[in-house]
N, C-alpha and C positions, 0 to 999 in steps of 0.2 A: 467557506469551507467543508470540504467532505470531513464525515467519517464514515469507516468502514469497517465491517465483521469478516475479520480475514482468518480462513481456518486449514488449518496444518504449520502456521508460523508458533516453532515449540522454542529456540534459541537465539544466542545471539545471532549466527548467521544468517537467520531468516528474515531479522531483521534487520537486517546488512539488504539480502538479498531485495526484499520488497522494498526498501528504500534507494535503494540501486534501480531497482523496478521503472520509480516513480521520476526520477533522475531524467530516465531515459526519453520520458515524456515532454520533461518541464525544470529544467537542470537551473532553475532558483525557486524551487517546490519546497515550503517547510515539512516537514514530515515528522508527528511524534509518533513515536511506538508506545501501545502500552502491552509489553510479553503476556501477563498476568489476563486479562483482557481479550490478549489478542482483536486489540481497536486499532483501527489508524489513523488519525487526524491529518487531511490533509488542506494544507491552502495553497490555493495555485492557481490561476485562470484557464483551465486546461481542460479538456468537456474530463465530466466527469469518466465518459462509457471510455476511452483512451485511457487515463487510469489505470483502470476495473482492465483491462484487455494488455497492460503493461504486467502488469501482476500476477493474471491470468499465465501470461507466457511464461513465467520467472517460476512457474510451475503451484502458486498459493490459490486458493479458491473462496473466492472475491462472495459471503455469505448474505442471499438475498434479507432488504430490509423491509 
């Protein structure tokens, strides 16, 4: 399970876009988004860097932790 901090998420549309971007890498991934804290939990066997790249391609910055 990965937990990422996503900058720029502020509405349900953003939640959908981030979820959709993760599913382009792994269509079976389980994605939980907390809009208030801007944290995304992803249960996936995909490589973390690929998931982060897909989120960035959707226009969101993955904060370094």
